[in-house]
C-alpha positions as CSV (number, residue, x, y, z in Angstrom):
1,M,87.0,119.5,80.9
2,R,90.0,120.6,82.8
3,N,90.1,123.9,80.9
4,L,86.5,124.6,81.8
5,Y,87.4,123.9,85.5
6,N,90.3,126.3,85.3
7,I,88.2,129.0,83.8
8,I,85.4,128.6,86.4
9,M,87.9,128.7,89.3
10,G,89.7,131.7,87.8
11,D,86.5,133.6,87.5
12,Y,85.5,132.6,91.1
13,L,88.8,133.5,92.6
14,Q,88.9,136.9,90.8
15,R,85.5,137.8,92.3
16,S,86.1,136.3,95.8
17,R,89.3,138.3,96.3
18,S,87.6,141.7,95.8
19,Y,87.0,144.1,98.7
20,A,83.3,144.1,97.9
21,F,83.1,140.3,98.4
22,L,85.0,140.3,101.7
23,I,82.9,143.2,103.1
24,T,79.8,141.3,102.0
25,L,80.9,138.2,103.9
26,A,81.5,140.4,107.0
27,V,78.0,141.9,106.7
28,T,76.6,138.3,106.2
29,I,78.2,137.0,109.3
30,Y,76.8,140.0,111.3
31,A,73.3,139.7,109.8
32,A,73.0,135.8,109.9
33,H,73.3,135.8,113.7
34,S,70.0,137.8,113.9
35,F,68.0,135.7,111.4
36,V,66.5,133.6,114.2
37,P,65.8,135.7,117.3
38,L,65.1,134.1,120.7
39,P,61.4,134.2,121.9
40,E,62.3,136.9,124.4
41,A,64.1,139.1,121.8
42,G,62.7,142.5,121.0
43,Y,62.2,141.8,117.3
44,T,61.0,139.0,115.0
45,T,61.9,137.9,111.5
46,L,58.7,135.8,111.0
47,T,55.7,137.6,112.4
48,I,52.6,135.7,113.4
49,P,50.2,138.0,115.3
50,G,50.2,136.9,118.9
51,Y,52.3,133.8,118.4
52,R,55.9,132.7,118.4
53,G,57.6,129.4,117.7
54,V,59.8,127.8,120.3
55,Y,63.6,127.9,119.5
56,N,64.0,124.3,118.4
57,S,66.1,122.8,115.6
58,A,63.3,122.8,113.0
59,W,62.3,126.4,113.7
60,A,65.9,127.7,113.7
61,G,66.9,125.9,110.6
62,H,63.8,126.8,108.5
63,I,63.7,130.4,109.6
64,S,67.4,130.8,108.9
65,A,66.8,129.4,105.4
66,L,63.9,131.7,104.8
67,M,65.8,134.8,105.7
68,S,68.8,133.6,103.7
69,T,66.6,133.1,100.7
70,V,65.0,136.5,100.9
71,I,68.2,138.4,101.6
72,L,70.4,136.7,99.0
73,S,67.7,136.7,96.4
74,L,67.2,140.4,96.8
75,F,70.7,141.8,97.4
76,G,72.6,138.9,95.8
77,F,71.5,140.1,92.3
78,Y,73.1,143.5,92.9
79,L,76.3,141.8,94.2
80,I,76.9,139.4,91.2
81,N,75.4,141.6,88.5
82,G,78.2,143.0,86.3
83,A,80.3,140.0,85.6
84,I,80.2,140.5,81.8
85,K,80.5,144.2,82.1
86,K,83.7,143.8,84.1
87,D,85.3,141.8,81.2
88,I,84.2,144.6,78.9
89,D,85.7,147.3,81.1
90,T,89.0,145.5,81.6
91,K,89.2,144.5,77.8
92,V,89.5,140.8,78.8
93,G,86.4,140.2,76.6
94,L,88.4,141.1,73.5
95,I,90.8,138.3,74.3
96,I,88.0,135.9,75.0
97,A,86.3,136.8,71.8
98,S,89.4,135.6,69.8
99,T,89.5,132.2,71.5
100,S,87.6,129.0,70.7
101,V,85.3,129.4,73.7
102,T,81.7,129.3,72.5
103,N,79.1,131.8,73.5
104,F,77.2,129.3,75.6
105,G,80.5,128.2,77.2
106,Y,81.3,131.7,78.3
107,I,77.8,132.5,79.4
108,F,77.6,129.2,81.4
109,V,81.0,130.0,83.1
110,K,79.7,133.4,84.2
111,F,76.4,131.7,85.4
112,L,78.4,129.2,87.5
113,G,80.6,132.0,88.8
114,N,77.5,134.0,90.0
115,L,76.2,130.8,91.6
116,M,79.4,130.0,93.4
117,V,79.7,133.4,94.9
118,L,76.1,133.3,96.2
119,L,76.6,129.7,97.5
120,T,79.7,130.8,99.4
121,I,77.8,133.5,101.2
122,S,74.9,131.1,101.9
123,M,77.3,128.5,103.4
124,I,78.6,131.2,105.7
125,A,75.0,132.0,106.7
126,L,74.3,128.3,107.3
127,L,77.3,127.8,109.5
128,V,76.5,131.0,111.5
129,G,72.9,129.7,112.0
130,I,74.1,126.3,113.3
131,L,76.6,128.0,115.6
132,M,74.0,130.4,117.0
133,F,71.6,127.5,117.7
134,L,74.3,125.6,119.6
135,I,75.1,128.7,121.6
136,Q,71.6,129.8,122.3
137,N,70.0,126.3,122.5
138,S,67.3,126.2,125.2
139,G,67.3,122.4,125.7
140,Y,66.0,121.1,122.3
141,P,68.1,118.5,120.5
142,F,70.1,119.5,117.4
143,H,69.2,117.8,114.1
144,I,71.5,118.7,111.2
145,G,68.9,117.8,108.7
146,D,66.6,120.6,109.9
147,F,69.3,123.0,108.7
148,L,70.5,121.3,105.6
149,R,67.2,120.3,104.0
150,P,65.6,123.8,103.9
151,Y,68.9,125.2,102.5
152,F,69.0,122.6,99.8
153,Y,65.4,122.8,98.8
154,M,64.9,126.6,99.2
155,V,68.1,128.5,99.2
156,V,70.0,126.7,96.4
157,P,67.2,126.8,93.8
158,S,66.6,130.4,94.6
159,L,70.3,131.3,94.0
160,I,70.3,129.4,90.7
161,I,67.3,131.5,89.6
162,V,69.0,134.8,90.7
163,S,72.3,133.8,89.0
164,G,70.4,133.1,85.8
165,L,68.5,136.4,85.9
166,A,71.7,138.3,86.4
167,I,73.0,136.8,83.2
168,L,69.8,137.6,81.3
169,A,69.9,141.2,82.5
170,E,73.5,141.7,81.2
171,V,72.9,140.0,77.9
172,F,69.6,141.7,77.0
173,L,70.0,145.0,78.8
174,S,73.7,145.4,78.3
175,R,75.0,148.6,80.0
176,K,71.5,149.8,81.2
177,T,72.3,149.3,84.8
178,I,69.5,151.3,86.3
179,L,66.9,149.5,84.2
180,Q,68.4,146.2,85.3
181,N,68.1,147.1,88.9
182,V,64.6,148.5,88.7
183,L,63.3,145.6,86.6
184,Y,64.8,143.0,88.9
185,F,63.2,144.6,91.9
186,F,59.7,144.2,90.3
187,I,60.5,140.6,89.3
188,F,61.6,139.9,92.9
189,T,58.4,141.5,94.3
190,F,56.3,139.4,91.9
191,M,58.0,136.2,92.8
192,L,57.8,136.9,96.5
193,S,54.1,137.5,96.3
194,G,53.7,133.9,95.1
195,M,54.7,132.8,98.6
196,M,51.2,133.7,99.8
197,E,49.4,131.5,97.3
198,K,48.3,128.0,98.2
199,N,47.7,125.3,95.7
200,D,47.6,122.3,97.9
201,Q,47.6,121.3,101.5
202,H,51.4,121.9,101.8
203,G,51.3,125.4,100.3
204,S,53.5,124.8,97.3
205,S,52.8,127.0,94.2
206,I,54.4,127.0,90.8
207,R,54.3,130.8,91.0
208,D,56.2,130.7,94.2
209,G,59.6,131.2,92.5
210,F,61.6,131.2,95.7
211,G,59.7,128.2,97.2
212,M,59.1,129.7,100.6
213,G,55.3,129.2,100.7
214,I,55.6,125.6,101.9
215,V,57.2,126.8,105.2
216,T,55.1,129.9,105.9
217,N,51.8,128.1,105.1
218,S,52.8,125.1,107.2
219,I,53.4,127.4,110.2
220,K,50.2,129.4,109.6
221,D,48.1,126.2,109.2
222,Q,49.5,124.7,112.5
223,V,48.7,127.9,114.4
224,N,45.2,128.0,113.0
225,E,44.5,124.4,113.8
226,Q,46.2,124.3,117.2
227,F,44.7,127.5,118.5
228,N,41.5,127.6,116.5
229,E,42.6,130.9,114.8
230,N,41.9,132.3,111.3
231,I,45.2,133.9,110.4
232,D,45.4,134.7,106.7
233,G,49.2,134.9,106.4
234,V,52.5,135.6,108.0
235,S,55.0,138.4,107.3
236,L,58.7,137.8,106.7
237,G,61.2,140.4,107.7
238,Y,62.6,142.3,110.6
239,T,59.8,143.6,112.8
240,I,60.2,145.5,116.1
241,N,58.0,143.8,118.7
242,K,55.4,145.9,120.6
243,K,55.1,145.2,124.3
244,E,52.3,142.6,124.1
245,S,51.8,139.0,125.3
246,F,52.1,136.1,122.9
247,R,51.7,132.4,123.0
248,T,54.3,129.9,121.9
249,F,54.0,126.7,119.9
250,E,56.3,123.9,118.9
251,W,56.7,123.5,115.1
252,K,58.5,120.4,113.8
253,G,59.2,121.4,110.2
254,V,57.7,120.5,106.9
255,S,57.5,117.5,104.7
256,W,59.1,118.1,101.3
257,N,56.6,116.5,99.0
258,T,57.0,115.4,95.4
259,S,54.9,118.3,94.0
260,Y,57.2,120.8,95.7
261,V,60.4,119.1,94.4
262,L,58.9,119.1,90.9
263,S,58.1,122.8,91.2
264,R,61.8,123.5,92.1
265,A,63.0,121.4,89.2
266,V,60.7,123.3,86.8
267,W,62.1,126.6,88.0
268,I,65.7,125.4,87.7
269,G,65.1,123.9,84.3
270,F,63.4,127.1,83.0
271,T,66.3,129.2,84.3
272,L,68.9,127.0,82.6
273,L,66.9,127.1,79.4
274,L,66.8,131.0,79.5
275,V,70.6,131.0,80.1
276,Y,71.0,128.8,77.0
277,I,68.8,130.9,74.9
278,S,70.6,134.1,76.0
279,S,73.8,132.7,74.5
280,F,72.3,133.1,71.0
281,F,71.9,136.9,71.7
282,F,75.2,137.4,73.3
283,H,77.2,140.1,71.6
284,R,80.5,138.4,72.1
285,F,82.2,141.7,72.7
286,D,81.5,142.9,69.2
287,F,80.8,146.7,69.5
288,K,81.3,147.8,66.0
289,Q,79.3,150.9,65.2
290,A,78.6,152.4,61.8
291,M,81.1,155.0,61.1
292,K,79.8,158.1,59.5
293,S,81.7,158.8,56.4
294,S,83.4,162.1,56.5
295,P,84.5,163.9,53.4
296,V,88.1,163.2,52.4
297,L,90.3,166.2,52.6
298,K,91.3,167.0,49.0
299,I,94.8,168.3,48.6
300,P,94.9,171.0,46.0
301,Q,97.0,170.3,42.9
302,E,98.9,173.5,43.2
303,R,100.7,173.8,46.4
304,S,102.0,177.1,47.8
305,A,105.6,177.6,48.1
306,A,107.2,176.3,51.3
307,I,107.5,178.9,54.0
308,S,111.0,179.0,55.4
309,Y,111.3,178.4,59.2
310,A,111.8,181.7,61.0
311,G,112.6,180.2,64.4
312,F,110.5,179.8,67.6
313,Q,108.4,182.9,68.3
314,R,107.2,182.9,71.9
315,S,105.2,186.1,71.3
316,A,102.9,184.1,69.0
317,L,101.8,181.7,71.7
318,P,98.8,182.5,73.9
319,P,99.6,183.8,77.3
320,V,99.7,181.3,80.1
321,T,97.1,181.9,82.8
322,P,97.5,179.4,85.7
323,D,94.4,178.6,87.6
324,Y,94.8,176.6,90.9
325,G,91.2,176.7,92.0
326,I,88.6,174.0,91.9
327,Y,86.0,175.7,89.7
328,L,87.0,173.9,86.5
329,F,87.1,170.6,88.3
330,L,83.7,171.3,89.8
331,K,82.2,172.2,86.4
332,T,83.7,169.1,84.8
333,E,82.3,166.8,87.5
334,L,78.9,168.3,87.2
335,L,78.9,167.9,83.4
336,L,80.0,164.3,83.7
337,M,77.2,163.5,86.1
338,V,74.5,165.4,84.1
339,R,75.5,163.8,80.8
340,K,75.6,160.3,82.2
341,D,72.9,157.8,81.4
342,S,70.2,158.1,78.8
343,K,67.8,160.9,78.3
344,W,64.7,158.9,79.2
345,L,66.1,158.6,82.7
346,W,66.3,162.4,83.0
347,L,62.7,162.5,81.9
348,L,61.8,160.2,84.8
349,N,63.9,162.4,87.1
350,I,62.1,165.5,86.0
351,G,58.8,163.7,86.4
352,L,59.6,162.8,90.0
353,W,61.0,166.3,90.7
354,V,57.7,167.9,89.5
355,A,55.7,165.3,91.4
356,M,57.3,166.4,94.7
357,L,55.8,169.8,94.2
358,F,52.2,168.6,94.1
359,A,52.1,165.2,95.8
360,P,51.1,165.1,99.5
361,L,54.0,166.1,101.7
362,A,54.2,162.7,103.5
363,I,54.3,160.8,100.2
364,A,56.9,163.1,98.7
365,Y,59.1,162.7,101.8
366,V,58.8,159.0,102.3
367,F,58.6,157.6,98.7
368,L,59.3,160.2,96.0
369,L,62.5,161.7,97.3
370,P,64.2,158.3,98.2
371,A,63.2,157.0,94.8
372,L,64.6,160.0,93.0
373,L,67.9,159.9,94.9
374,F,68.2,156.1,94.2
375,L,67.8,156.8,90.5
376,Q,71.1,158.7,90.7
377,V,73.0,155.6,91.9
378,N,74.8,155.2,88.6
379,R,75.9,158.8,88.7
380,I,77.3,158.9,92.2
381,S,78.5,155.3,92.7
382,D,81.6,155.9,90.6
383,L,82.3,159.3,92.0
384,T,85.7,158.4,93.2
385,T,86.3,155.3,91.1
386,K,86.1,156.4,87.5
387,E,89.8,157.5,87.5
388,V,90.8,153.9,88.4
389,T,88.2,152.3,86.0
390,N,89.4,154.4,83.1
391,R,93.1,154.1,84.0
392,L,93.4,157.9,84.4
393,Y,94.6,157.9,88.0
394,Y,98.2,158.2,86.8
395,F,97.4,161.7,85.5
396,T,94.9,162.8,88.1
397,F,97.0,161.7,91.1
398,A,100.0,163.5,89.6
399,S,98.2,166.8,89.1
400,Y,98.6,169.8,91.3
401,K,97.3,169.2,94.8
402,P,94.7,166.5,93.9
403,L,93.7,166.0,97.5
404,Q,92.8,169.7,98.0
405,R,91.3,170.3,94.6
406,M,89.9,167.2,92.8
407,L,88.3,165.3,95.7
408,P,86.6,168.3,97.2
409,A,85.3,169.3,93.8
410,Q,83.8,165.8,93.3
411,I,82.1,166.0,96.7
412,L,80.8,169.5,96.1
413,A,79.5,168.6,92.7
414,V,77.4,165.7,93.8
415,L,76.2,167.7,96.8
416,G,75.0,170.4,94.5
417,L,73.3,168.0,92.2
418,L,71.5,166.0,94.9
419,T,70.4,169.2,96.7
420,I,68.9,170.6,93.5
421,L,67.0,167.3,93.0
422,A,65.7,167.6,96.6
423,L,64.9,171.3,96.2
424,P,61.1,171.0,95.7
425,L,60.7,169.1,99.0
426,I,63.1,171.4,100.8
427,L,61.1,174.5,99.7
428,R,57.8,172.9,100.8
429,L,59.3,172.0,104.2
430,L,60.6,175.6,104.6
431,L,57.2,177.0,103.8
432,N,55.7,174.7,106.5
433,V,58.4,176.1,108.9
434,N,59.7,172.5,109.3
435,F,63.4,173.3,109.7
436,I,64.2,170.0,111.4
437,S,63.1,168.0,108.4
438,V,65.1,170.2,106.1
439,I,68.2,169.4,108.2
440,Q,67.3,165.7,108.2
441,V,67.1,165.7,104.4
442,L,70.4,167.5,103.9
443,N,72.0,165.3,106.6
444,G,70.8,162.2,104.7
445,V,72.2,163.5,101.4
446,V,75.6,164.2,103.0
447,F,75.6,160.7,104.5
448,I,74.9,159.1,101.1
449,I,77.7,161.1,99.5
450,A,80.2,160.3,102.3
451,L,79.3,156.6,102.0
452,S,79.8,156.7,98.2
453,V,83.2,158.4,98.5
454,F,84.4,156.1,101.3
455,L,83.4,152.8,99.8
456,G,84.6,153.9,96.3
457,I,88.0,154.8,97.6
458,L,88.3,151.8,99.9
459,S,87.1,149.1,97.5
460,G,88.1,150.6,94.2
461,G,84.7,149.8,92.7
462,K,81.1,150.9,92.9
463,K,79.4,147.6,93.5
464,L,79.5,147.7,97.3
465,F,77.9,151.2,97.4
466,E,75.2,150.2,95.0
467,I,74.2,147.3,97.2
468,L,74.2,149.3,100.4
469,F,72.4,152.2,98.8
470,F,69.7,149.8,97.6
471,L,69.5,148.4,101.1
472,L,69.0,151.9,102.6
473,T,66.3,152.8,100.0
474,Y,64.5,149.5,100.5
475,A,64.5,150.1,104.3
476,A,63.2,153.6,103.8
477,F,60.2,152.2,101.8
478,Q,59.5,149.3,104.2
479,A,60.1,151.1,107.5
480,P,59.9,154.9,107.3
481,Q,60.9,155.2,110.9
482,I,64.5,154.1,109.9
483,N,64.6,156.2,106.8
484,Y,68.1,157.7,106.4
485,L,66.4,160.9,105.4
486,G,64.6,161.0,108.7
487,T,60.8,161.2,109.4
488,I,58.4,164.0,108.8
489,G,56.2,163.4,111.8
490,E,58.2,162.3,114.9
491,T,61.8,163.5,114.9
492,N,64.5,161.4,116.5
493,Y,66.9,164.1,117.6
494,A,69.5,161.5,118.7
495,I,70.0,160.2,115.2
496,L,70.9,163.6,113.7
497,P,74.3,164.0,115.4
498,I,75.1,160.3,115.0
499,L,74.4,160.4,111.2
500,L,76.4,163.6,110.8
501,G,79.3,162.3,112.9
502,T,79.3,159.1,110.8
503,S,79.4,161.2,107.6
504,I,82.3,163.3,108.9
505,L,84.3,160.2,110.0
506,L,83.7,158.6,106.6
507,L,85.0,161.7,104.8
508,I,88.1,161.9,107.0
509,F,88.9,158.3,106.4
510,S,88.4,158.9,102.7
511,F,90.9,161.7,102.6
512,M,93.4,159.6,104.6
513,I,93.1,156.6,102.3
514,R,93.2,158.7,99.1
515,K,96.3,160.5,100.5
516,S,98.0,157.1,100.9
517,Q,97.0,156.1,97.4
518,I,98.5,159.3,95.9
519,R,101.8,158.7,97.7
520,N,102.0,155.0,96.6
521,V,100.9,155.5,92.9
C-alpha cells in the first residue's frame, strides 16, 4: 500500500511542478474571480433573459461550481491528456514494464494522477470563489455548505469522468493526439447537451453526464413560477450584457435528491469500469514491430587480394562547400511539419482547403479557417520543443549561430505553411477588395506562431500551447466578435495594433529566453 502511495505522489509531484501546471493555476485564479459577476456587472455567466439572481451565498456557490465544471471538464482533458505518452517519450515506461506493477495498477495510478491534478485546480477555484464572495458580499450571510455541496456533487464526479476519458483516449487511440482532441470535444458537447433534458421535477437526467441540469432547471423553474414566465432554458458561459433592464430574484439553492446522487454514482461506476477494462488493452510499452527480413549479404568465397594502404589522399575527398544560410534549415522544418501525422489528416486538411474556395465567405472566415488552423496544432505545438523532447538540443544549440539561423527558420517555415493553408480565403478577400480582413488573418496567424514559439521555449513542452490554442478556437466558434482572426463584417481597428504588438513582444521574449538557454546548455 505504501508503494502505491509513493507512486501516486511521485506522479502527482512530477506533473504539478511543471511550468504548464503553474501557468494553469495562475490562469485559474484569474478566471475564477469572474465566475460569479455582480448584478451590476457588464457580463453574465448564467444568462436568463431579463432576469438575474441576487448575489447571495447559494447563487455564488452554485454558479461558481457550474463554471468550474464546464471549464475544467472542457480544458482539463487537454491539460491532463498525455500522461502515458510522457512515460513513452522519457523511456520511463520501459522501466515500468520490467517491474511487477500490473497493467491495472499502472493505469489506475495514472487515473488518480489525472484526478489529483484537476482536483487541485478545482480547489483553487473554490477558494477564490469563497474569497470573492466575502469581498463582494452585499449583506447576505455566508454559508460554507452552499459552496462545498455543489462542488462535491457536480465538480468532483465530472473530474472523475474526465480523468477516466483521458486514460481511455491514450490507451485506445495511442499517439493519435488530434483524433483524441476532436473526439473528446464531440463527447463533451454531447454530455453538455444532456443538461437541458429534464426527467423529473428536479431536472436530473442520466444523460446529464456533468450533472448540471439540476441547478439550471431549478433556476429556470423558479423564474417561470415566480414571474409567470415560459422560459425554455438558460445559457451557461460568458455573455456581454446589452443595455437593458432586468429583474432580480433570490434563489436559495437546490435539494440534492436521491435520484441525482444515484445518477452521479452510475456515471462514476461506469467510468471506473471503463478504466478497468482499458487495462486489458494496455500495450505495456511493447512496441515490437515486424522486421522485414532483408537478404543477408553473402561474402564471396574468393576474396580479392588485400590492397595496400597508400596513405591519406585529400584530393579524393569531396570539396567542402560551407553554407551559413537558413535555407536548409527552412527546408528541413517544412518537411518535418508536412510529413508529420497520418495521411488521413492531410485529406481532411485538403478537404477544408477546397471548401474555403466554394463555401460562403462568412462561413469560410468564421468556421472553416479556424478549424483548419487548429488541425495543425500537432505540427506547430512542438515547433521549438522537439529538440528538447528528442534530446537533440546538445547538437542544435552548439551549431553555428542557432539563434540567427535555426529559430528564424522555424518561424518562417510555419508562417509559410499556415499562409498556404489560409490562401483560398486570402485570395477571396483580395478579390472582394477587403484588405483589412487579409491583414487580420495574417495578423492572427502571426499571433498563433508567436504564442507557440514563446510558450514552447518557456515551458519546454507543448501542452500549454495546445490548451490555449483550443481555447482561442473555441472562443472563435462561440463568439466570432472575439475571433483572433478578426471579423469579416465590423472591423475593430484598435485590436490590430494590440495583437501585432503582443506578437512582437512574444517573439522578442522568445529570442531572449532561447539566448539564455543556449548560453547555459
